[in-house]
MARBA-20910 format. One line per 2 residues: number of its first residue (from 1); their letters; for each residue x, y, z negated of N, C-alpha, C, O. Coordinates in Angstrom, 1 decimal. Atoms other than C-alpha are relative to their C-alpha. Layout:
% residues N
NUM	A	X,Y,Z,X,Y,Z,X,Y,Z,X,Y,Z; ...
This chain:
% residues 189
1	XX	0.1,-1.5,0.8,48.5,7.5,-23.5,0.1,0.9,0.9,0.5,1.8,0.3; 0.5,-1.1,-0.5,48.0,9.8,-20.8,-1.5,-0.5,0.6,-1.8,-0.4,1.8
3	XX	1.6,0.3,-0.6,44.4,8.7,-20.3,-1.0,1.9,-0.3,-2.0,2.2,0.3; 0.4,-0.9,0.2,43.8,12.4,-22.0,0.1,1.3,1.1,-0.6,2.3,1.3
5	XX	-0.1,-1.1,-1.0,45.3,14.3,-19.1,-0.9,-0.3,1.1,-1.2,0.7,1.8; 1.1,-0.1,-1.1,42.6,12.6,-16.5,-0.8,0.3,0.2,-1.5,0.1,-0.8
7	XX	1.3,-0.2,-0.2,39.9,13.6,-15.2,-0.6,-0.4,0.8,-0.3,0.0,2.0; 0.7,0.7,-0.8,37.5,11.6,-13.7,-0.9,1.0,1.1,-1.7,1.7,0.5
9	XX	0.0,-0.7,-0.8,36.6,13.5,-10.3,-1.2,-0.7,1.1,-0.8,-1.5,1.9; 0.8,0.6,-1.4,33.4,12.4,-7.9,-0.5,1.2,1.1,-1.3,2.2,1.2
11	XX	0.3,-0.9,-1.2,33.4,13.9,-4.9,-1.1,-0.3,0.6,-1.2,-1.3,1.3; 1.1,0.3,-0.8,29.7,14.3,-3.5,-0.7,0.9,-0.1,-0.3,2.1,-0.1
13	XX	0.8,-1.7,0.0,26.5,16.5,-3.7,-1.0,-1.0,-0.6,-0.9,-2.2,-0.5; 1.1,0.3,0.8,23.3,16.1,-5.8,-1.2,1.1,0.3,-0.9,2.2,0.7
15	XX	1.1,-1.0,-0.2,19.9,17.9,-5.5,-0.9,-0.9,-0.2,-1.1,-2.0,0.4; 1.1,0.7,0.1,16.6,17.2,-7.1,-0.8,1.2,0.1,-0.5,2.3,-0.5
17	XX	1.0,-1.4,0.0,13.6,19.5,-6.2,-1.1,-0.9,-0.1,-1.1,-2.1,0.1; 1.5,0.9,0.1,9.8,18.7,-7.0,-0.5,0.8,0.7,-0.5,2.0,0.4
19	XX	0.9,-0.4,-1.6,7.7,19.4,-3.7,-1.4,-0.3,-0.5,-1.6,-1.2,-1.4; 1.1,-0.1,0.5,4.2,20.1,-4.1,-0.9,-0.2,1.4,-0.9,0.8,2.1
21	XX	0.6,-0.1,-1.0,2.0,18.9,-1.3,-1.7,0.2,-0.4,-2.4,-0.3,-1.3; 1.3,-0.5,-0.2,-1.2,20.7,-0.3,-0.8,-0.3,0.9,-0.9,0.2,2.0
23	XX	1.1,1.0,-1.1,-4.0,18.2,0.7,-1.3,0.9,0.3,-2.0,0.4,1.2; 0.8,-0.5,-0.2,-6.6,21.0,0.7,0.3,0.3,1.5,-0.1,-0.5,2.3
25	XX	-0.4,-0.1,-1.5,-5.4,22.3,4.0,0.0,-0.5,1.1,1.1,-0.8,1.6; 0.1,0.5,-1.6,-6.7,21.1,7.5,1.1,0.2,1.3,2.0,1.1,1.2
27	XX	-1.0,0.3,-1.0,-4.6,20.2,10.6,-0.4,1.2,1.0,-1.4,1.8,0.6; 0.1,-0.8,-1.2,-4.6,22.4,13.6,-1.2,-0.6,0.7,-2.1,0.1,1.1
29	XX	0.8,0.9,-1.2,-6.6,19.5,15.6,-1.5,0.0,-1.3,-2.6,0.1,-0.7; 1.0,-0.4,0.9,-9.2,19.9,12.4,-0.7,1.2,-0.1,-1.6,1.2,-0.9
31	XX	-0.1,-1.4,0.0,-9.5,23.6,13.0,-0.6,0.3,1.6,-1.2,1.3,2.0; 0.5,-0.6,-1.3,-10.2,23.2,16.7,-1.3,-0.2,0.3,-1.7,0.2,1.4
33	XX	1.1,0.2,-0.3,-13.6,22.3,16.4,-0.9,0.4,-0.7,-0.7,-0.2,-1.7; 1.0,-0.6,0.9,-16.7,24.3,14.7,-0.9,-1.4,-0.4,-1.5,-1.4,-1.5
35	XX	1.2,1.2,0.3,-18.9,21.0,14.6,1.0,-1.0,-0.8,0.5,-2.0,-1.2; -0.4,1.0,0.8,-16.0,19.3,12.7,-0.7,-0.2,-1.4,-0.8,1.0,-1.8
37	XX	0.1,0.1,1.4,-17.1,18.6,9.4,0.9,0.1,-1.6,1.8,-0.8,-1.7; -1.5,0.2,0.7,-14.8,19.0,6.5,0.0,-1.2,-0.6,-0.9,-2.0,-0.9
39	XX	-0.3,1.4,0.6,-12.8,16.3,5.2,0.0,0.2,-1.3,0.2,1.3,-1.9; -0.4,-0.2,1.3,-12.7,15.2,1.9,1.2,-0.5,-0.1,1.8,-1.1,0.8
41	XX	-1.9,0.4,0.7,-9.2,14.6,-0.1,0.2,-1.6,-0.4,-0.3,-2.2,-1.4; -0.6,1.2,0.1,-7.8,11.2,0.2,0.5,-0.6,-1.1,0.8,-1.7,-1.4
43	XX	-1.8,0.2,1.0,-5.5,11.4,-2.5,-0.7,-0.3,-1.3,-1.5,0.3,-1.9; 0.3,-0.1,1.4,-5.7,9.7,-5.6,0.4,0.7,-1.1,0.2,0.2,-2.2
45	XX	-0.6,-0.1,1.1,-3.8,12.1,-7.6,-0.1,1.4,0.4,1.0,2.0,0.3; 0.2,-1.4,-0.3,-5.4,15.8,-6.4,0.5,1.2,-1.7,0.6,2.5,-1.9
47	XX	0.0,-1.1,1.2,-4.7,16.9,-10.1,1.5,0.4,-0.1,1.7,1.6,-0.4; -1.2,-0.2,0.1,-0.7,16.5,-9.9,1.0,-0.4,1.6,1.9,-1.1,1.8
49	XX	-0.5,0.5,-1.8,-0.2,16.6,-5.7,2.0,0.3,-0.4,2.7,0.9,0.4; -1.7,0.0,-0.2,3.7,16.4,-6.8,0.7,-1.0,0.1,0.0,-2.0,-0.4
51	XX	-0.7,0.8,0.0,6.5,14.3,-6.2,1.4,0.8,-0.3,1.5,2.0,-0.3; -1.4,-0.1,0.1,10.2,14.3,-6.9,0.8,-0.6,1.4,0.4,-1.6,2.0
53	XX	-0.8,0.2,-0.8,12.9,14.2,-4.4,1.7,0.2,-0.3,2.1,1.3,-0.4; -1.1,-0.6,0.6,16.5,13.9,-5.4,0.6,-0.9,1.7,0.0,-1.6,2.4
55	XX	-0.9,0.3,-1.1,19.5,13.4,-2.7,1.5,-0.4,-0.8,1.9,0.4,-1.7; -1.2,-0.1,1.2,22.8,12.0,-4.4,1.1,-0.5,1.5,0.7,-1.4,2.3
57	XX	-1.3,0.2,-1.3,26.1,11.7,-1.6,1.2,-0.7,-1.2,1.4,-0.1,-2.3; -1.3,0.4,0.4,29.0,9.9,-3.0,1.4,-0.2,0.8,1.6,-1.4,1.0
59	XX	-1.1,0.2,-0.4,32.3,10.2,-1.3,1.1,-1.1,-0.2,1.4,-1.0,-1.3; -0.3,0.8,0.7,34.5,7.3,-1.5,1.4,0.8,0.1,1.7,1.8,0.7
61	XX	-1.5,-0.7,0.4,38.2,8.1,-2.4,1.1,-1.0,0.7,2.3,-0.9,0.4; -0.9,1.0,-1.0,39.8,5.4,-0.1,-0.1,0.4,0.8,-1.3,0.6,1.1
63	XX	0.0,-1.0,-1.5,40.8,7.2,3.2,-0.2,1.2,-0.4,0.0,1.6,0.8; 0.8,-0.7,-0.1,39.6,10.1,2.4,1.0,1.1,0.6,2.0,1.3,0.1
65	XX	-0.7,-1.2,-0.3,41.0,12.9,4.4,-0.6,0.9,1.5,-1.8,0.7,1.8; 0.3,-1.1,-0.8,40.6,15.7,7.3,-0.3,-0.9,1.4,0.2,-1.9,1.9
67	XX	1.0,0.7,-1.5,38.3,14.9,10.6,1.8,0.1,0.9,2.7,1.0,0.8; -1.2,-0.3,-1.2,41.1,14.1,13.3,1.6,-0.7,-0.7,2.4,-1.4,-0.1
69	XX	-0.8,0.9,1.3,43.5,12.8,10.7,-0.2,-1.1,-0.3,0.7,-1.8,0.1; 0.0,0.8,0.4,42.4,10.2,9.3,-1.7,-1.1,0.2,-2.9,-1.0,-0.1
71	XX	1.1,1.0,-1.2,40.5,7.2,11.4,0.0,-1.2,-0.3,1.0,-1.8,-0.7; 0.1,1.6,-0.3,39.5,4.1,11.4,-0.2,-1.4,-1.5,-1.0,-1.2,-2.5
73	XX	-0.5,1.2,1.1,40.3,0.8,8.8,0.8,0.1,-0.3,1.6,0.6,0.4; -1.3,0.6,0.2,43.1,-0.2,6.5,-0.5,-1.1,-0.4,-1.7,-1.3,-0.6
75	XX	-1.0,1.2,0.3,44.6,-3.3,5.4,-1.1,-0.2,-1.1,-0.3,-0.9,-1.7; 1.0,-0.4,1.0,41.7,-3.1,2.8,-1.4,-0.5,0.5,-2.0,-1.4,-0.1
77	XX	1.2,-0.1,-0.8,38.7,-3.0,5.0,-1.1,1.7,-0.5,-2.3,2.0,-0.6; 0.3,-1.3,0.5,38.3,0.7,3.7,-0.1,0.7,1.4,0.9,1.0,2.0
79	XX	0.0,-0.9,-1.3,37.1,2.6,6.6,-0.1,2.1,-0.6,-0.8,2.6,-1.5; -0.3,-1.1,0.3,38.1,6.4,6.5,-1.0,1.1,-0.2,-2.1,0.8,0.3
81	XX	1.1,-0.7,0.6,35.9,9.0,5.2,-1.5,-0.6,-0.1,-2.5,-0.6,0.7; 1.4,1.2,-0.1,33.0,6.6,4.0,-0.8,1.1,-1.3,-0.5,1.5,-2.4
83	XX	1.1,-0.2,1.2,30.2,7.9,2.2,-1.5,-0.5,0.3,-2.1,-0.7,1.4; 1.4,0.6,0.5,27.0,6.8,0.7,-0.7,0.9,-0.6,-0.3,1.5,-1.5
85	XX	0.4,-0.7,0.0,24.2,8.7,0.8,-1.8,-0.8,-0.8,-2.4,-1.8,-0.2; 1.0,1.1,0.1,20.8,7.4,-1.3,-1.0,1.2,-0.4,-0.8,2.2,-1.1
87	XX	1.5,-1.2,-0.1,17.2,9.5,-0.8,-0.7,-1.0,-1.3,-0.8,-2.2,-1.3; 1.3,0.9,0.5,14.9,8.5,-3.7,-1.4,1.3,0.0,-1.5,2.5,0.1
89	XX	1.2,-0.8,-0.2,11.5,9.6,-3.8,-1.0,-0.7,-1.0,-1.7,-1.7,-0.9; 1.5,0.6,0.9,9.1,9.2,-7.0,-1.3,1.3,0.0,-1.4,2.5,-0.1
91	XX	0.9,-0.2,-0.2,5.8,9.5,-6.7,-0.9,-1.1,-0.4,-0.6,-2.3,-0.2; 0.7,0.6,0.4,2.7,8.3,-8.5,0.5,-1.1,-0.9,-0.2,-2.1,-0.7
93	XX	-0.8,0.7,0.9,4.9,6.5,-11.1,1.0,-1.2,0.5,1.5,-2.1,-0.1; -0.4,1.3,-1.2,6.4,4.2,-8.3,1.6,1.3,0.6,1.5,2.5,0.8
95	XX	-0.9,-0.3,-0.6,10.1,5.0,-7.1,0.5,-0.2,1.2,0.3,-1.4,1.3; -0.3,0.1,-1.2,11.4,4.9,-3.8,1.3,0.3,0.5,1.4,1.5,0.6
97	XX	-0.9,0.1,-0.1,14.8,4.4,-2.6,0.2,-0.5,1.7,-0.5,-1.4,2.2; -0.1,0.4,-0.9,16.5,4.6,0.7,1.3,0.3,0.0,1.4,1.4,-0.4
99	XX	-1.5,0.0,0.0,20.7,4.1,1.0,0.6,0.4,1.6,0.0,-0.5,2.2; -0.7,0.0,-0.9,22.4,4.9,3.9,1.9,0.5,0.1,2.5,1.5,-0.4
101	XX	-1.5,-0.7,0.9,26.2,5.0,3.8,0.7,0.1,1.9,0.2,-0.5,2.8; -0.5,-0.6,-1.1,28.5,6.4,6.9,1.8,-0.1,-0.1,2.5,0.3,-1.0
103	XX	-1.9,-0.6,-0.1,32.6,6.3,8.1,0.2,-0.4,1.2,-0.6,-1.1,1.8; -0.9,0.7,-1.0,35.0,5.6,10.7,-0.5,-1.0,0.4,-1.3,-1.5,-0.3
105	XX	0.4,0.9,-0.8,34.3,3.1,13.1,1.2,-0.6,-0.4,2.3,-0.1,-0.1; -0.9,1.2,0.4,36.2,-0.3,11.3,0.6,-0.5,1.0,0.2,-1.6,1.3
107	XX	-0.7,0.7,-0.9,38.7,-1.0,13.9,1.2,0.9,-0.5,1.0,1.8,-1.3; -0.9,-0.4,0.4,42.4,0.2,13.6,0.2,1.2,1.4,0.7,0.9,2.6
109	XX	-0.2,-1.1,-1.0,42.4,3.7,15.5,0.5,1.1,-0.5,0.7,1.3,-1.7; -0.7,-1.3,0.2,43.8,7.1,15.8,-0.2,1.0,1.0,-0.7,0.7,2.1
111	XX	-0.4,-0.7,-0.6,44.2,10.6,17.0,1.2,0.8,-0.2,1.5,1.3,-1.3; -1.1,-0.8,0.1,47.2,12.2,17.7,0.0,1.4,0.3,-0.8,1.8,1.1
113	XX	-0.2,-1.3,-0.7,48.1,15.7,18.2,-1.2,1.0,-1.0,-2.1,0.5,-1.7; 0.3,-1.0,0.5,46.8,19.0,16.9,-1.0,0.9,0.8,-1.4,1.9,0.3
115	XX	1.0,-0.7,-0.9,44.4,20.1,19.7,-1.7,-0.3,-0.4,-2.1,-1.3,-1.1; 1.3,0.2,0.4,40.7,20.3,19.2,-0.8,-1.5,0.8,-1.0,-1.5,2.0
117	XX	0.3,1.1,-0.5,39.3,16.7,19.7,0.8,-0.9,0.9,0.3,-1.3,2.0; -0.6,0.8,-0.8,42.4,14.6,20.9,-0.7,-1.3,0.1,-1.8,-1.6,-0.5
119	XX	-0.2,1.0,-1.0,42.5,11.6,22.8,-0.4,-1.5,-1.1,0.6,-1.6,-1.7; 0.0,0.8,0.5,41.4,8.6,20.8,0.8,-1.1,0.5,0.8,-1.4,1.7
121	XX	-0.5,1.1,-0.8,43.6,5.4,20.9,-0.5,-1.0,-0.8,-1.5,-0.7,-1.5; 0.1,1.2,0.2,43.6,1.7,19.9,1.0,-0.2,-0.9,2.0,-0.1,-0.2
123	XX	-1.3,0.1,1.0,46.4,1.2,16.6,0.6,-1.5,0.3,1.8,-1.7,0.5; 0.0,1.9,0.3,46.1,-3.2,16.5,-0.4,-0.2,1.2,-0.8,0.6,2.0
125	XX	0.8,0.9,-0.4,45.0,-5.7,18.2,-1.2,-0.5,-0.4,-1.4,-0.4,-1.6; 1.4,0.7,0.2,41.4,-7.3,18.3,0.5,-1.2,-1.1,-0.1,-1.6,-2.1
127	XX	-0.3,1.3,1.2,43.3,-10.2,16.4,0.3,0.7,-1.6,-0.3,0.3,-2.6; -0.5,-0.8,0.7,45.2,-7.8,14.1,-1.7,0.8,-0.9,-1.9,0.9,-2.1
129	XX	1.2,-0.6,0.7,41.7,-6.0,13.4,-1.0,-0.9,-0.6,-1.4,-0.8,-1.8; 1.0,1.3,0.5,39.6,-8.7,12.7,-0.3,0.0,-1.5,-1.4,0.4,-2.0
131	XX	0.1,0.2,1.2,40.4,-9.6,9.2,-0.7,1.2,-0.7,-1.7,1.0,-1.3; 0.1,-1.5,0.8,40.2,-5.9,7.9,-1.6,0.1,0.4,-2.4,0.2,-0.6
133	XX	1.1,-0.4,-0.4,36.9,-5.5,10.0,-0.9,-0.7,-0.8,-1.8,-0.2,-1.4; 0.7,0.5,0.7,35.6,-8.5,8.4,0.0,-0.1,-1.8,-0.6,-0.9,-2.5
135	XX	-0.7,0.0,1.5,37.1,-7.5,4.6,-1.3,1.5,-0.1,-2.2,1.4,-1.0; 1.1,-0.9,0.3,34.7,-3.9,5.2,-1.4,-0.7,0.2,-2.3,-0.3,-0.6
137	XX	1.8,0.3,0.0,31.2,-5.6,6.2,-0.1,-1.1,-0.9,-1.3,-1.4,-0.9; -0.2,0.8,0.8,32.0,-8.4,3.8,-0.7,0.6,-1.4,-1.6,0.0,-2.1
139	XX	-0.1,-1.1,1.1,32.0,-5.5,0.9,-1.6,1.0,0.2,-2.1,1.9,-0.5; 0.8,-1.2,0.0,29.3,-3.8,2.3,-1.4,-1.0,0.0,-2.4,-0.7,-0.6
141	XX	0.9,1.5,0.2,27.2,-7.2,2.7,-0.7,-0.1,-1.3,-1.9,-0.1,-1.5; 0.1,0.4,0.9,27.8,-7.7,-0.6,-0.6,0.8,-0.9,-1.0,0.4,-2.0
143	XX	0.8,-1.1,0.6,26.2,-4.2,-1.8,-0.9,0.1,0.1,-1.6,0.2,-0.8; 0.9,-0.1,-0.7,23.7,-4.1,0.6,-1.0,-0.9,0.4,-2.2,-0.6,0.3
145	XX	0.1,1.2,-0.1,23.0,-7.5,1.4,-0.9,0.1,1.8,-1.0,-1.0,2.3; 0.0,-0.1,-1.2,21.5,-6.4,5.0,0.0,1.1,0.6,-0.8,1.9,0.1
147	XX	-0.4,-1.5,-0.6,22.6,-3.2,7.3,0.1,-0.1,1.5,0.7,-1.0,2.2; 0.2,-0.8,-1.1,21.8,-1.5,10.2,0.9,0.3,1.2,0.3,1.1,2.0
149	XX	-1.1,-1.3,-0.4,24.9,-0.1,12.2,-0.7,0.6,1.3,-1.5,0.3,2.2; 0.6,-1.2,-1.2,24.3,2.8,14.5,1.2,0.2,0.3,2.0,0.6,-0.6
151	XX	-1.3,-0.4,-0.5,27.4,3.2,16.9,-0.4,1.4,0.3,-1.5,1.4,0.8; 0.5,-1.2,0.0,27.0,7.2,17.1,1.6,0.3,1.2,2.1,1.5,1.4
153	XX	-1.8,-0.4,-0.9,30.8,7.0,19.7,-0.7,0.5,1.1,-2.0,0.4,1.0; 0.1,-0.1,-1.5,30.5,8.2,23.3,0.4,-0.8,0.6,1.6,-1.2,0.7
155	XX	-0.1,1.2,0.1,29.5,5.6,24.8,0.7,-0.1,1.3,1.4,-1.1,1.6; -0.9,0.5,-1.3,31.0,6.4,28.4,1.2,1.3,0.2,1.5,1.5,1.4
157	XX	-0.9,-1.1,0.5,33.7,9.4,27.5,0.8,-0.4,-0.7,0.8,-1.4,-1.4; -1.3,0.4,0.8,36.8,9.6,26.0,-0.2,-1.1,-1.5,0.5,-2.0,-1.8
159	XX	0.1,1.1,1.1,35.7,7.6,22.9,-0.5,-1.2,0.5,-1.0,-1.9,-0.4; 0.7,1.5,-0.7,34.4,4.6,25.0,0.9,-1.0,-0.5,0.4,-2.0,-1.0
161	XX	-0.8,1.5,0.9,37.7,2.3,23.7,-0.7,-0.3,-1.3,-1.0,-1.4,-1.7; 0.3,0.4,1.3,36.6,2.6,20.5,-1.2,-0.5,-0.5,-1.3,-1.1,-1.6
163	XX	1.5,0.3,0.1,32.7,2.1,20.9,0.1,-1.5,0.7,-0.7,-2.4,0.3; -0.3,1.1,-0.4,34.1,-0.7,23.0,0.4,-1.3,-1.1,-0.2,-2.3,-1.2
165	XX	-0.8,0.8,0.9,36.5,-2.3,20.3,-1.1,-0.4,-1.2,-1.2,-1.5,-1.7; 1.2,0.4,1.3,33.5,-2.0,17.6,-1.1,-1.1,0.3,-1.5,-2.0,-0.6
167	XX	1.4,0.9,-0.4,30.6,-3.9,19.3,0.9,-1.0,0.0,0.5,-1.9,-0.8; -0.5,1.0,-0.2,33.4,-6.4,20.3,0.3,-0.5,-1.2,-0.1,-1.7,-1.1
169	XX	0.0,0.2,1.0,34.4,-6.8,16.6,-1.6,-1.0,-0.6,-1.9,-2.2,-0.9; 1.3,0.7,0.5,30.7,-7.4,15.6,-0.4,-1.2,0.8,-0.8,-2.3,0.3
171	XX	0.0,1.7,-0.1,30.5,-10.0,18.0,0.6,-0.9,-0.5,-0.1,-1.7,-1.2; -1.1,0.7,0.4,33.1,-11.8,17.0,-0.3,-0.3,-1.7,0.1,-1.2,-2.4
173	XX	0.2,0.5,2.1,32.0,-11.5,13.0,-1.5,-0.7,0.0,-1.7,-1.6,-0.8; 1.1,0.8,-0.2,28.6,-12.6,14.1,-0.6,-0.2,-1.0,-0.7,-1.4,-1.4
175	XX	1.1,0.1,1.2,26.3,-11.7,11.2,-1.3,-0.2,0.4,-1.9,0.4,1.3; 1.6,-0.6,0.1,22.9,-12.2,10.9,-0.8,0.7,-0.7,-2.0,1.0,-0.4
177	XX	0.1,-1.1,0.7,22.9,-9.8,8.3,0.1,1.5,0.4,-0.4,2.4,-0.2; 0.5,-1.1,-1.0,23.5,-7.2,10.9,-0.4,0.4,0.8,-1.0,-0.5,1.5
179	XX	1.1,-0.1,-1.3,21.9,-5.5,13.6,1.0,1.4,0.7,1.4,2.5,0.2; -1.1,-1.3,-0.6,24.0,-3.2,16.0,-0.8,0.4,0.5,-1.5,-0.4,1.0
181	XX	0.2,-0.9,-1.2,22.7,-0.5,17.8,0.7,1.0,0.5,1.4,1.6,-0.4; -1.1,-0.7,-0.3,24.6,1.8,19.8,-1.2,1.0,0.6,-2.2,0.6,1.1
183	XX	1.1,-1.1,0.1,22.7,5.4,19.9,1.0,1.3,0.5,1.5,2.2,-0.2; -1.1,-1.2,-1.0,24.9,7.8,22.8,-0.9,1.6,-0.7,-2.1,1.6,-0.5
185	XX	1.0,-0.7,0.4,23.5,11.0,21.1,1.1,1.4,1.1,1.0,2.7,1.3; -0.4,-1.0,-1.0,25.6,12.9,23.5,-0.8,0.0,1.5,-0.5,0.9,2.3
187	XX	1.1,0.1,-1.1,22.8,11.7,26.3,-0.8,0.8,-0.3,-1.3,1.3,0.7; 1.0,-0.5,0.3,20.5,13.4,24.4,0.2,1.4,-0.7,-0.6,1.9,-1.4
189	X	-0.7,-1.5,0.3,22.4,16.6,23.5,-0.9,1.0,0.7,-0.6,2.2,0.6
């Protein structure tokens, strides 16, 4: 009886743009030599050199919260601040899709305190974490079939404890449809 008071809301982002590709411009390499003959356009659609790009991001309602206040996984396998982003490209009557998800590392962890970048800590044991980690990735694999996990935590600094716990859970889960990649962007910054 209260349904008329409830308004469904989606937290996310949507943008659709039409992009035009100019096939007639030559690259700097082509311009470097006066002896280079003019290149013929190889595009099959010079009449309408446009394509549509759409970007759609959807944030989960489960475990949403402020950074440093909401971390890790819950007992149902939901990770904090989970976002699914889909990039769609429509060109020549074909639509291509690429989906990327992101969220907190799916182990029980937290950061306590109000100062900037408090030290992370593990809140539950490896065995207590395992069923919730499994629930998270079973849902992911049900939706997406295969996933490449890119672990972005600091592999040598204060986040190492979280990265190590994540890798351990991936190894224990041992699923051929998951590919784990550790990329410490702190080293490349």
